[in-house]
C-alpha atoms as a printed R data frame, in Angstrom:
   type eleno elety resid chain resno       x       y       z
1  ATOM     1    CA   UNK     A     1   1.402  14.720   5.050
2  ATOM     2    CA   UNK     A     2   0.188  13.084   1.680
3  ATOM     3    CA   UNK     A     3  -3.307  13.004  -0.053
4  ATOM     4    CA   UNK     A     4  -4.089   9.694  -1.191
5  ATOM     5    CA   UNK     A     5  -6.871   9.761  -3.964
6  ATOM     6    CA   UNK     A     6  -9.584   6.959  -3.968
7  ATOM     7    CA   UNK     A     7  -8.259   3.907  -5.629
8  ATOM     8    CA   UNK     A     8  -4.643   5.028  -5.485
9  ATOM     9    CA   UNK     A     9  -1.907   2.433  -4.673
10 ATOM    10    CA   UNK     A    10   0.537   3.770  -2.109
11 ATOM    11    CA   UNK     A    11   3.510   2.743   0.117
12 ATOM    12    CA   UNK     A    12   6.227   4.485   1.931
13 ATOM    13    CA   UNK     A    13   9.437   3.560   3.887
14 ATOM    14    CA   UNK     A    14  10.617   5.437   6.713
15 ATOM    15    CA   UNK     A    15  14.331   6.475   6.833
16 ATOM    16    CA   UNK     A    16  14.457   7.004  10.628
17 ATOM    17    CA   UNK     A    17  13.048   5.140  13.641
18 ATOM    18    CA   UNK     A    18  10.817   8.086  14.907
19 ATOM    19    CA   UNK     A    19   8.323   8.812  11.984
20 ATOM    20    CA   UNK     A    20   4.651   9.879  11.992
21 ATOM    21    CA   UNK     A    21   2.954   9.521   8.706
22 ATOM    22    CA   UNK     A    22  -0.459  11.008   8.089
23 ATOM    23    CA   UNK     A    23  -2.379  10.915   5.031
24 ATOM    24    CA   UNK     A    24  -5.746  12.271   4.163
25 ATOM    25    CA   UNK     A    25  -8.577  10.283   2.424
26 ATOM    26    CA   UNK     A    26 -11.974  11.155   0.894
27 ATOM    27    CA   UNK     A    27 -14.135   8.942   3.314
28 ATOM    28    CA   UNK     A    28 -13.938   6.779   6.488
29 ATOM    29    CA   UNK     A    29 -12.113   3.480   6.344
30 ATOM    30    CA   UNK     A    30 -14.056   0.784   4.888
31 ATOM    31    CA   UNK     A    31 -12.590  -2.746   5.655
32 ATOM    32    CA   UNK     A    32 -14.589  -4.436   2.960
33 ATOM    33    CA   UNK     A    33 -13.104  -2.060   0.420
34 ATOM    34    CA   UNK     A    34  -9.248  -2.514   1.709
35 ATOM    35    CA   UNK     A    35  -6.953  -3.963  -0.859
36 ATOM    36    CA   UNK     A    36  -3.396  -4.660  -1.034
37 ATOM    37    CA   UNK     A    37  -0.453  -5.655  -3.421
38 ATOM    38    CA   UNK     A    38   2.845  -7.051  -2.619
39 ATOM    39    CA   UNK     A    39   5.268  -4.513  -1.834
40 ATOM    40    CA   UNK     A    40   8.281  -6.200  -3.447
41 ATOM    41    CA   UNK     A    41   6.333  -7.290  -6.428
42 ATOM    42    CA   UNK     A    42   8.997  -7.332  -9.404
43 ATOM    43    CA   UNK     A    43   6.498  -6.268 -11.970
44 ATOM    44    CA   UNK     A    44   6.187  -3.042 -10.250
45 ATOM    45    CA   UNK     A    45   9.886  -2.519  -9.793
46 ATOM    46    CA   UNK     A    46  10.182  -0.350  -6.729
47 ATOM    47    CA   UNK     A    47  13.725  -0.509  -5.252
48 ATOM    48    CA   UNK     A    48  12.991  -0.415  -1.423
49 ATOM    49    CA   UNK     A    49  16.601  -0.866  -0.523
50 ATOM    50    CA   UNK     A    50  17.367  -3.313   2.290
51 ATOM    51    CA   UNK     A    51  13.854  -4.185   3.917
52 ATOM    52    CA   UNK     A    52  13.701  -5.802   7.470
53 ATOM    53    CA   UNK     A    53  10.933  -8.282   6.881
54 ATOM    54    CA   UNK     A    54  10.484  -8.691  10.622
55 ATOM    55    CA   UNK     A    55   8.992  -5.180  10.785
56 ATOM    56    CA   UNK     A    56   6.559  -5.795   8.077
57 ATOM    57    CA   UNK     A    57   2.860  -6.370   9.008
58 ATOM    58    CA   UNK     A    58   1.498  -9.746   8.185
59 ATOM    59    CA   UNK     A    59  -0.929  -8.009   5.802
60 ATOM    60    CA   UNK     A    60   1.960  -6.583   3.835
61 ATOM    61    CA   UNK     A    61   3.881  -9.953   3.944
62 ATOM    62    CA   UNK     A    62   0.848 -11.895   2.669
63 ATOM    63    CA   UNK     A    63  -0.473  -9.362   0.004
64 ATOM    64    CA   UNK     A    64  -0.731 -10.871  -3.450
65 ATOM    65    CA   UNK     A    65   1.378  -9.979  -6.553
66 ATOM    66    CA   UNK     A    66  -0.550  -7.341  -8.618
67 ATOM    67    CA   UNK     A    67  -1.154  -9.755 -11.178
68 ATOM    68    CA   UNK     A    68  -2.951 -12.199  -8.701
69 ATOM    69    CA   UNK     A    69  -4.807  -9.415  -6.815
70 ATOM    70    CA   UNK     A    70  -8.482  -8.402  -7.007
71 ATOM    71    CA   UNK     A    71  -7.539  -4.649  -7.352
72 ATOM    72    CA   UNK     A    72 -10.141  -3.749  -9.964
73 ATOM    73    CA   UNK     A    73 -10.449  -0.039  -9.371
74 ATOM    74    CA   UNK     A    74 -11.696   1.928 -12.350
75 ATOM    75    CA   UNK     A    75 -11.425   5.692 -11.891
76 ATOM    76    CA   UNK     A    76 -14.938   7.403 -11.687
77 ATOM    77    CA   UNK     A    77 -16.714   4.297 -10.226
78 ATOM    78    CA   UNK     A    78 -17.257   3.520  -6.716
């Protein structure tokens, strides 16, 4: 289990086929506040290893690069 603070960008990759990932947030899901950034953005530089793109969601595949995103979270503001 992982706690994800408000506005925190997060991602994970499983190492086995049988995984349950749970995370705790501070409020109910709000679709209008949902944002994403491209998982393989070279500006972020995460080495995910080999990724089977056929297993990625369309949301993840079509997410913008960080520089092109509308992620404008400022800590302490809602």
